[in-house]
Each structure stands twice: as structure tokens, then as C-alpha cells.
C-alpha positions as CSV (number, residue, x, y, z in Angstrom):
1,M,17.8,-25.3,9.7
2,P,21.1,-26.0,8.8
3,W,22.3,-24.0,5.4
4,N,23.1,-26.8,3.0
5,A,19.3,-28.2,3.5
6,A,18.2,-24.8,2.9
7,R,19.7,-23.3,-0.2
8,R,18.6,-27.1,-1.9
9,R,14.8,-25.5,-1.3
10,M,15.9,-22.2,-2.2
11,D,17.1,-23.0,-5.8
12,P,14.0,-23.8,-7.4
13,H,12.8,-19.7,-5.9
14,L,15.5,-18.2,-7.3
15,F,15.6,-20.0,-10.4
16,H,11.7,-19.2,-10.9
17,L,12.7,-15.9,-9.7
18,C,15.2,-15.6,-12.6
19,R,12.5,-16.1,-15.4
20,R,10.1,-13.9,-13.9
21,A,12.8,-11.4,-14.0
22,T,13.6,-12.1,-17.8
23,E,10.4,-12.7,-18.8
24,H,9.3,-8.5,-17.5
25,G,13.0,-7.4,-19.0
26,W,14.3,-7.0,-15.0
27,P,18.1,-7.0,-14.3
28,L,18.0,-11.1,-12.2
29,L,16.7,-9.8,-9.0
30,S,18.4,-13.1,-6.9
31,A,22.0,-11.2,-7.3
32,I,21.2,-9.7,-4.0
33,V,20.4,-12.9,-2.8
34,V,23.6,-13.7,-0.8
35,D,24.3,-15.3,2.4
36,K,24.9,-13.3,5.6
37,R,29.2,-13.0,5.9
38,S,28.1,-12.1,2.7
39,V,26.0,-9.2,3.0
40,P,28.9,-6.0,3.6
41,H,30.4,-6.9,0.2
42,G,27.7,-9.1,-1.7
43,A,30.2,-11.7,-3.0
44,M,28.7,-15.1,-4.1
45,R,31.7,-17.9,-4.2
46,G,31.4,-21.3,-5.0
47,R,28.1,-23.2,-5.0
48,P,26.1,-20.0,-5.0
49,L,27.9,-18.0,-8.0
50,I,27.8,-21.3,-10.3
51,G,23.9,-21.9,-9.6
52,F,22.7,-17.9,-10.1
53,A,25.4,-18.3,-13.6
54,R,23.7,-21.9,-14.5
55,A,20.1,-19.7,-14.0
56,A,21.1,-16.8,-15.8
57,E,22.2,-18.8,-18.3
58,R,19.2,-21.0,-18.3
59,C,16.8,-17.7,-18.9
60,G,18.5,-16.9,-22.1
61,R,22.0,-14.3,-20.2
62,I,24.7,-14.2,-21.7
63,I,27.2,-13.9,-19.5
64,P,30.6,-12.3,-21.4
65,D,33.6,-13.7,-21.2
66,G,31.8,-16.5,-18.5
67,D,32.5,-14.4,-16.2
68,A,30.4,-15.0,-13.8
69,V,31.8,-12.6,-11.4
70,A,32.1,-9.8,-13.2
71,F,28.0,-10.6,-14.6
72,L,26.7,-10.5,-10.9
73,A,28.5,-7.3,-9.9
74,A,26.7,-6.2,-13.6
75,E,23.3,-7.6,-12.2
76,Q,23.6,-6.2,-8.5
77,R,24.0,-2.6,-9.6
78,R,21.2,-2.9,-12.2
79,V,19.2,-4.6,-10.0
80,F,19.8,-1.6,-7.5
81,E,19.3,0.8,-9.7
82,W,16.2,-0.7,-11.3
83,A,14.8,-0.8,-7.9
84,E,15.5,3.2,-7.5
85,K,13.8,3.4,-10.4
86,E,10.3,1.4,-9.5
87,R,10.6,3.9,-6.3
88,G,10.8,6.4,-7.9
89,H,7.9,5.9,-10.2
90,V,5.7,4.9,-7.6
91,L,6.0,7.9,-5.6
92,H,5.3,10.0,-8.2
93,A,2.8,7.8,-9.5
């Protein structure tokens, strides 16, 4: 399936993931969902970044200074830090 068709179908699912993460006090897990070319650096550009920022705002998240790039990077760090804590929690439970 072409990416432009798949992306539109993914948007509602990614928003639901943002909403659920917010309800549970988690970082925005969709921050690490990037296209194949962006996996090495994790950056989002253009429409994906705009969509991520809008979803975050719809969930009540504040994007400091309106800097979506910095917000994304911070959320990505939070996701990986959270995952490490969760992994440790499960291993020690």
C-alpha cells in the first residue's frame, strides 16, 4: 500500500495511542513512530510532525514555545526512559 494511503489510515490509531498515553500519565508513545528513512535519526518532518504536534495538543499537552521539533525530541527521550523503567519493573516484579 502506498505510504500516503497508509498514513491516513494510521492517523486515528496514532491519536488514540496519544490519548491513551495521556490518560495513563505515559509519554506520547507515537513519538517513536517514524517512516523507514527516519529510523536512524528519529526525526519527523512536514505533515507527520504537524500531525504529532496537533495530536499532542488535542490531548492537552503543551508544546513549549511552539517548538514541535524540540517537543518531539523530548517525548522520544521520555518514551525510551519510560520503557527502560517499565522493563526494569517487570524484571523485578
